[in-house]
N, C-alpha and C positions, 0 to 999 in steps of 0.2 A: 287640279285634275278633275275630270268628271267623276262624281260620286264621292269626292272627298268630304263633302258636307254630311254624309251619312256614316262616317267612320266613328263618330262620337269623339272621344278624346284620343288623340294620337300625338306623339312628340314630333314636331315638324322636321327635326333633323333626320328622322327615318325616311322621310319622303323627299326632302329638298337638298340633302347633302349626301351624294353618292359615296359609298364606301366608308361612311362615318362609323358604322358599327364593326367594321373589319378589325379595328384596333382591339375591340373587346374580345373577339374570337381569337385573334393572335395572342393576346395576353393570357387568355385562358389556356390555350394549348401550350404556350411557353411555360406557364406555371406547372402544368401537368408533366411536361418533359423534364423540367428542372427538378421536380420532386423525384421523378424516376431516377435521374442521375444521382441524386442525393441518396436514395435508397440502395442504389447499386454500390455505394461506398466510394464515390469519386474522391481520390486523395485531394485534400485541401479545399473541398467544396465550400466550407463555411468562409474561408478567407477570400476565395474567388467571388462568392456571392456578396460579401460585405464590401469588397473593392468596387463592385458595380453600383451598389446602393450608395456608397459614399461619393462616387464620382459624379452623380446626379445628371450626367449627360453622356450619351454614347452617340457616335456619329451615325451608325446604322446597326441594324439587328445582327448582321454577320459578326461585327465586332463584339456585340453583347454576348452572342452564343459561343464564340470561338473558345474561350477558356474551359467550357464544359464539353467540348467535342460535339456540339450540336450544330446542325445545318437545316434551316427552315425550308430550303429548297429540296431536301431529301424527302421523298414520300413517306419514309418511316417516321419522320418528325411528327 
């Protein structure tokens, strides 16, 4: 792109891979909300959390969030 040569150092995936950093933002927000659920005393939180970590794969984020009563499409998320 014009002017790219003046940026100094920039990671190419910020420019050439649309939505690449979206996963970082989603992951950060997910961590914040999950911690809030933990602080609220969600029954069985630890077991649910470790079930997800041990599974190593989730089909989609809705499946990941469901045990915690979270919905990423909800503006309160």
